[in-house]
Backbone as a ProteinNet text record, in pm:
[ID]
protein_1_A
[PRIMARY]
MNKLVIALAVLLGASAAVATLAAASRNDLVQRGRYVVMIGGCNDCHTPGFALAAGKVPESQWLTGDELGWSGAWGTTYAPNLRLRFATMDLAAFKGYAHAFTARPPMPYWAVNAMSDADLEALYAFVQSLGPAGKEAPAALPPGVAPPGPVVQFPAPPPALAAH
[TERTIARY]
14748.9	14667.9	14553	14466.1	14377.9	14233	14148.7	14020.7	13946.1	13931.3	13867.8	13933	14073.8	14158.3	14085.6	14084.7	14085.2	13926.7	13829.1	13744.7	13682.7	13734.1	13723.3	13760.9	13925.5	13954.3	13853.8	13817.7	13723.7	13579.5	13531.8	13430.8	13437.6	13567	13604.5	13618.7	13690.1	13760.6	13591.3	13502.9	13376.3	13309.5	13307.5	13216.9	13271.7	13434.2	13458.8	13446	13414.8	13388.7	13231.4	13185.6	13015.9	12988.7	13072.9	13089.2	13123.8	13237.9	13285.3	13138.1	13102.4	12983.8	12882.2	12853.7	12723.9	12802.6	12901	12940.1	12965.4	12993	13000.7	12827.4	12743.1	12627.4	12543.3	12583.1	12515	12574	12710.4	12736.7	12670.4	12670.9	12564.6	12445.5	12396.4	12235.3	12255.6	12355.3	12366.9	12411.5	12496	12506.5	12396.7	12290.6	12200.1	12095.9	12101.2	11993.2	12045.5	12148.8	12217.4	12204	12185.9	12133.6	12004.6	11924.6	11743.7	11738.1	11798	11806.9	11844.9	11939.3	11979.9	11895.6	11835.2	11728.4	11617.9	11581.6	11464.4	11453.9	11540.7	11540.2	11514.2	11526.6	11535.2	11592.4	11703.3	11805.9	11747.6	11701.5	11646.2	11531.5	11466.5	11372.8	11442.2	11484.9	11514.6	11662.4	11739.5	11887.3	11896	11900.7	11945.3	12021.7	11983.8	12090	12141.8	12118.9	12103.9	12099	11996.8	11958.5	12041.9	12067.3	12107.6	12281.4	12324.2	12458.1	12499.8	12375.5	12388.4	12462	12383.6	12434.5	12562.7	12642.7	12805.8	12735.7	12667.3	12675.2	12730.6	12825.8	12850.6	12743.4	12769.3	12674.3	12667.4	12743.3	12735.3	12581.2	12564.2	12467.1	12320.3	12289.8	12219.5	12092.8	11978.9	11869.7	11809.3	11843.7	11817.7	11732.8	11650.5	11552.6	11571	11462.5	11507.5	11415.6	11447.4	11389.4	11299.5	11312.1	11259	11121.2	10989.7	10917	10839.5	10732.7	10635.9	10514.3	10457.1	10359.7	10269.7	10114	10019	9896.2	9799.7	9675.1	9630.3	9723.4	9719.3	9804.5	9864.1	9933	10096.5	10150.6	10296.5	10358.4	10446.2	10505.4	10639.2	10673.5	10856.2	10911.2	11047.2	11053.8	11136.1	11072.4	11118.2	11254.5	11289.3	11441	11431.9	11469.9	11436	11523.8	11690	11749.8	11674.3	11626.5	11559.3	11429.9	11380.2	11249	11272.4	11361.6	11410.7	11455.5	11520.2	11570.8	11451.2	11321.8	11214.6	11173.9	11202	11135.2	11230.3	11185.5	11251.1	11212.6	11291.9	11271.9	11113.9	11074.2	10916.1	10821.5	10828.2	10760.7	10781.6	10871.7	10912	10886.1	10848.6	10813.7	10672.9	10595.9	10464.1	10387	10489.8	10463.8	10486.3	10602.8	10636.1	10530.2	10431.5	10355.4	10244	10178.4	10074.6	10057.3	10173	10180.6	10114.1	10040.1	10015.1	10087.7	10092.4	10172.7	10095.9	10121.6	10095.7	10177.8	10172.3	10243.1	10376.3	10463.5	10496.6	10565.2	10553.5	10599.8	10519.4	10593.4	10550.5	10526	10424.5	10453.3	10387.5	10313.3	10255.1	10405.1	10493.1	10613.2	10648.3	10689	10735.2	10647.4	10509.4	10398.7	10431	10466.1	10486.3	10616.6	10735.8	10842.6	10851.4	10950.3	10956.5	10983.8	10959.6	11058.5	11163.1	11233.2	11389.6	11425.6	11369.6	11427.7	11382.2	11264.9	11235.7	11342.5	11368.1	11554.4	11655.8	11645	11787.2	11792.3	11680.1	11688.3	11706.4	11623.7	11642.3	11785.6	11847.5	11983.7	12080	12014.8	12149	12078.9	11990.2	11964.6	11988.6	11989.5	12037.6	12202.5	12260.5	12389.5	12456.6	12388.1	12411.8	12394.8	12274.3	12253.4	12214.4	12152.3	12062.8	12165.4	12092.8	12206.7	12052.2	12119	12047.2	11930.3	11861.1	11704.3	11586.5	11455.3	11345.1	11306.8	11252.8	11205.7	11076.4	11049.6	10963.5	10836.9	10746.6	10595.7	10525.6	10442.8	10335.5	10245.9	10244	10150.6	9995	9884.9	9770	9758.3	9672	9614.2	9623.7	9642.5	9617.9	9734.9	9806.6	9892.5	10062.9	10097.4	10232.2	10333.5	10437.4	10575.3	10670.2	10703.4	10829.2	10961.5	10973.2	11120.8	11088.8	11189.3	11170.5	11075.8	11047.2	10948.2	10947.8	10891.4	10870.8	10711.6	10674.8	10560.1	10434.3	10356.2	10309.7	10159.9	10153.5	10068.1	9893.9	9779.1	9677.8	9657.9	9578.3	9581.4	9513.6	9464.5	9397.6	9225.6	9128.7	9010.8	8948	9023.7	8971.8	9032.5	9162.5	9203.3	9159.1	9121.9	9073.3	8935.6	8856.3	8754.2	8797.7	8885.7	8849.9	8892
6375.6	6461.5	6443.3	6559.3	6568.2	6533.7	6489.4	6440.5	6493.3	6637.7	6745	6731	6769	6728.6	6604.3	6509	6360.4	6365.1	6408.6	6420	6524.8	6661.3	6731.5	6668.6	6598.7	6538.3	6403.7	6325.4	6252.1	6299.9	6408.1	6480	6523.3	6600.5	6625.4	6558.6	6424	6305	6253.2	6250	6194.1	6314	6411.3	6537.1	6511.6	6506.2	6479	6347.3	6270.4	6141.1	6168.8	6176.5	6229.8	6335.4	6452.8	6523.8	6428.1	6362.3	6294.4	6135.8	6107.4	6024.8	6109.7	6217.7	6293.4	6344.8	6379.1	6458.6	6306.4	6166.8	6073.1	6060.5	6033.1	6042.4	6129.9	6226.3	6325.8	6291.2	6282	6229.2	6108.1	6019.3	5900.4	5914.3	6062.8	6058.8	6146.5	6213.2	6305.8	6199.5	6129.9	6033	5944.9	5912	5832.5	5923.5	6064.9	6117.1	6113.6	6156.7	6162.5	6017.2	5888.1	5783.8	5796.7	5838.5	5862.3	5932.8	6040.7	6154.5	6066.7	5992.7	5914.2	5795.2	5725.1	5587.1	5678	5799.1	5826.7	5922.2	5933.3	6001	6157	6198.7	6349.8	6441.6	6396.9	6485	6496.6	6375.1	6368	6492.1	6504.6	6648.4	6792.6	6762.9	6881.5	6937.4	6885	6894.8	6908.7	7039.9	7101.3	7018.9	6916.9	6835.7	6711.9	6674.4	6582.7	6429.2	6405.7	6273.4	6292	6381.9	6414.9	6363.4	6400	6396.8	6253.6	6161.5	6058	6057.5	6174.2	6175	6225.5	6294.5	6364.5	6506	6552.9	6683.5	6697.9	6839	6839.8	6848.4	6794.8	6811.3	6946.8	7045.9	7150.7	7243.8	7141.3	7200.1	7113.9	7005.3	6915.4	7031.4	6987.6	7006.8	7184.2	7200.6	7366.4	7381.6	7316.3	7352.9	7329.6	7336.1	7355	7439.3	7514.7	7553.3	7498.4	7370.8	7286.2	7249.4	7265.3	7257.6	7108.2	7101.3	6958.6	6993.1	6945.1	7005.4	6880.8	6911.5	6830.2	6839.8	6804.3	6866.4	6920.3	6892.3	6999.1	7137.3	7152.2	7282.9	7223.8	7337.9	7294.2	7307	7202.4	7241.6	7239.3	7309.8	7313.9	7263.5	7175.1	7106.6	7203.8	7255.1	7337.6	7301.9	7430.2	7426.9	7417.9	7224.2	7207.6	7272.8	7299.7	7381.7	7463.5	7576.1	7712.9	7685.5	7569.1	7534	7474	7391.2	7277.6	7406.2	7533.6	7631.2	7729.5	7700.8	7768.9	7684.7	7577.7	7471.6	7415.7	7403.7	7303.6	7170.9	7102.7	6949.2	6886.1	6944.6	6901.1	6965.1	7096.8	7111.4	7047.7	7031.8	6977.6	6796.5	6739.2	6614.4	6594.4	6732.8	6753.9	6748	6867.5	6858.1	6774.3	6698.5	6591.2	6474.2	6448.5	6362	6390.6	6507.1	6560.8	6617.4	6675.5	6720.7	6663.5	6726	6692.9	6755.3	6721.3	6816.8	6771.8	6868.4	6838.3	6751	6674.6	6576.4	6651.5	6613.9	6446.8	6375.8	6498.9	6450.6	6370.5	6244.2	6124.5	6140.1	6226.3	6314.8	6157.7	6086.8	5965	5903.4	5934.6	5808.8	5947.5	6030	6122.5	6101.5	6107.5	6074.3	5981	5838.5	5699.8	5673.8	5821.1	5772.1	5780	5709.7	5672	5788.3	5825.1	5943.3	5960.6	5843.7	5795.4	5850.9	5788	5833.5	6020.8	6077.3	6207.2	6288.9	6234.7	6347.9	6315.7	6176.9	6185.1	6251.9	6290.2	6328	6507	6535	6678.6	6708.9	6594.8	6666.9	6672.3	6582.5	6590.3	6733.5	6760.6	6887.7	7038	6989.7	7127.3	7096.1	7003.9	6992.9	7086.3	7073	7139.6	7271.7	7332.9	7487.7	7504.7	7665.2	7722	7754.1	7745.6	7802.5	7812.7	7874.6	7882.6	7967.5	8005.6	8051.4	7965.3	8049.3	7966.3	7918.6	7804	7770.7	7859.9	7869	7948.3	7857	7946.7	7921.6	7852.1	7735.3	7679.4	7716.5	7705.5	7763.1	7685.3	7764.4	7655.5	7616.5	7529.4	7506	7576.9	7584.4	7674.1	7780.2	7810.7	7926.2	7810.4	7889.6	7834.4	7864.1	7736.1	7795.4	7905.1	8005.7	8035.2	7985.5	7839.6	7802.5	7605.3	7572.2	7431.1	7348.7	7233.7	7125.1	7000.9	6917.6	6785.7	6792.7	6725.6	6715.6	6583.7	6585.4	6436.6	6485.6	6370.7	6358.2	6324.1	6339.9	6353.2	6192.4	6144.2	6009.3	5939.5	5831.9	5770.7	5778.2	5769.3	5775.3	5716.6	5624.8	5502.1	5538.9	5610	5631.3	5801.9	5867	5959.1	6005.9	5846.5	5903.5	5820.5	5800.6	5762.5	5855.7
2450	2361.6	2472.7	2472.3	2535.3	2474.2	2537.1	2514.6	2417	2406.9	2395	2208	2231.8	2100.2	2011.2	2077.5	2001.9	1973.2	2033.3	2005.3	1897	1876.8	1747.1	1633.1	1644.5	1535.5	1501.1	1552	1534	1412.2	1495.2	1431.6	1316.9	1306.4	1155.4	1095.5	1123.3	992.2	1002.8	1062.1	1049.3	928.1	992	884.7	730.8	726.9	596.9	551.8	578.1	523.9	510.2	572.8	508.2	417.7	394	279.9	175.3	176.1	63.7	23.8	128.6	78.7	-2.3	41.8	4.3	-155.5	-165	-280.8	-379.2	-372.7	-405	-482.3	-346	-380.4	-513	-469	-578.2	-698.6	-733	-827.5	-905.6	-875	-882.5	-941.8	-830.3	-883.4	-1024	-1033.8	-1146.7	-1254.4	-1228.9	-1354.6	-1397.7	-1310.1	-1348	-1440.2	-1381	-1446.4	-1563.9	-1613.9	-1730.1	-1830.5	-1771.2	-1830.9	-1874.3	-1775.3	-1792.5	-1930	-1921.4	-2050.1	-2188.5	-2148.9	-2244.3	-2303.2	-2249.4	-2270.1	-2295.7	-2238.3	-2257.6	-2341.9	-2456.9	-2590.3	-2542.5	-2477.3	-2420.8	-2534.7	-2541.4	-2625.6	-2739.4	-2812.4	-2974.9	-2986	-2923	-2948.5	-2888.1	-2764.3	-2685.9	-2724.1	-2773.8	-2808.6	-2966.5	-3008.4	-3176	-3206.6	-3321.3	-3388.9	-3374.3	-3251.2	-3178.8	-3259.8	-3294.5	-3368	-3482.3	-3586.6	-3703.8	-3674	-3546.5	-3528	-3438.6	-3437.6	-3398.6	-3246.9	-3204.2	-3037.4	-3033.2	-3108.9	-3094.6	-3095.5	-2982.1	-2943.3	-2803.8	-2786.9	-2656.4	-2554	-2445.4	-2308.5	-2290.4	-2296.9	-2303.8	-2379.7	-2468.4	-2577	-2530.7	-2430.4	-2436.6	-2361.7	-2400.9	-2376.9	-2365.9	-2450	-2470.6	-2573.4	-2596.6	-2641.4	-2802.4	-2887.6	-3064.9	-3162.9	-3222	-3318.1	-3444.7	-3441.8	-3552.8	-3515.6	-3552.4	-3534.2	-3565.9	-3507.1	-3512	-3532.5	-3695.6	-3744	-3745.8	-3711.1	-3747.2	-3715.7	-3715.3	-3711.1	-3546.9	-3466.5	-3386	-3384.4	-3467.2	-3491.1	-3519.5	-3411.9	-3460.8	-3298.3	-3279.6	-3135.3	-3144.8	-3053.4	-3038.3	-2862.3	-2884.6	-2763.3	-2685.1	-2602.4	-2517.9	-2466.5	-2384.8	-2321.1	-2206.8	-2186.4	-2024.4	-1922.9	-1962.1	-1889.2	-1781.1	-1910.9	-1842.1	-1762	-1804.1	-1750.7	-1605.1	-1580.4	-1434.2	-1364.4	-1426.2	-1306.9	-1260	-1307.9	-1233.2	-1137.9	-1100	-984.8	-893.6	-779.9	-680	-754.6	-669.7	-708.5	-674.2	-546	-528.1	-613.9	-671.7	-777.7	-904.6	-925.3	-1067.1	-1036.1	-952.2	-958.7	-973.4	-893.9	-908.7	-1076.4	-1136	-1278.9	-1372	-1318.2	-1429.1	-1404.4	-1307.6	-1260.6	-1340.3	-1365.7	-1397.4	-1528.7	-1609.3	-1719	-1833.2	-1911.9	-2064.2	-2160.7	-2285.8	-2374.6	-2521.7	-2603.4	-2766.1	-2787.3	-2919.9	-3005	-3034.6	-3089.7	-3044	-2922.6	-2796.9	-2649	-2599.6	-2577.9	-2501.5	-2363.9	-2306.7	-2167.5	-2071.5	-2133.7	-2043.1	-2052.1	-2070.2	-2018.3	-1921.2	-1916.3	-1797.4	-1685	-1713	-1583.6	-1531.5	-1598	-1532.6	-1464.2	-1465.8	-1396.7	-1244.2	-1198.3	-1066.3	-999.9	-861.4	-794.6	-804.2	-819	-817.8	-936.8	-1046.2	-1179.5	-1195.5	-1134.3	-1161.3	-1093.9	-941	-909.4	-962.8	-1003.9	-1085.5	-1209.9	-1275	-1412.6	-1362.5	-1258.5	-1193.6	-1136.4	-1110.7	-1062.7	-1175	-1282.1	-1406.8	-1482.7	-1511.8	-1557.4	-1480.4	-1353.8	-1232.6	-1273.2	-1283.8	-1303.1	-1449.1	-1532	-1637.4	-1639.4	-1547.8	-1541.7	-1655.9	-1615.5	-1717	-1838.1	-1970.5	-2055.8	-2175.9	-2308.4	-2398.9	-2405.3	-2491.6	-2536.6	-2504.6	-2489.7	-2491.5	-2638.3	-2652	-2802.9	-2829.3	-2965.1	-2969.6	-2926	-2922.7	-2874.7	-2964.4	-2925.1	-3032.4	-3078.2	-3199.1	-3293.4	-3294.2	-3307.6	-3349.2	-3462.3	-3499.5	-3633.6	-3728.4	-3858.1	-3920.4	-3962	-3859.9	-3860.7	-3941.9	-3996.9	-4086.4	-4018.8	-3959.1	-3889.7	-3975.3	-3913.2	-3987.9	-4055.1	-3994.6	-4000.3	-3996.5	-4028.5	-4061.3	-3956	-4054.5	-3923.2	-3987.8	-3915.7	-3912.9	-3924	-4057.1	-4077.5	-4085.6	-3959.9	-3961.7	-4034.3	-4098.8	-4203.5	-4113.2	-4199.5	-4096.6	-4072.6	-3968.9	-3931.4	-4007.3	-4037.2	-4128.5	-4049	-4164.6	-4134	-4005.7	-4003.3	-3891.5	-3743.8	-3746.9	-3615.2	-3585.9	-3685.8	-3679.6	-3580	-3611.4	-3562.7	-3420	-3377.4	-3231.6	-3130.3
[MASK]
++++++++++++++++++++++++++++++++++++++++++++++++++++++++++++++++++++++++++++++++++++++++++++++++++++++++++++++++++++++++++++++++++++++++++++++++++++++++++++++++++++

């Protein structure tokens, strides 16, 4: 066999091995992102019916936002469709957004702000792997505007906490 044919065979074999490693690495990243979603409780608000179904909602429905409102002194908040939101950002834009964004209650945005780049990369990979689905959640409502559908109602804070 001539040396060129052997060299090409070695290169093709190495290329296939690199592709296999890249696919395995990508799968590991997606699975880690799935884990981040689960331990972060993202589905509790961003997946319709997730908490009521004890997490037994098909993954195809995960993170599509919800029409259940979260109402309190701030108005009413709706959990957005993360699959549509992530589809509008590349990884760098998402990481910048995640480290800096703030949100209305009950979103624990400070937990997302504190995520490591590795966790954010995994989260992004997982959500991207799900692909866009669903529709946009309703827009937030200001205080004093009655929500049209079901809500979780938060009472006013006690006077001692309201003063802070």
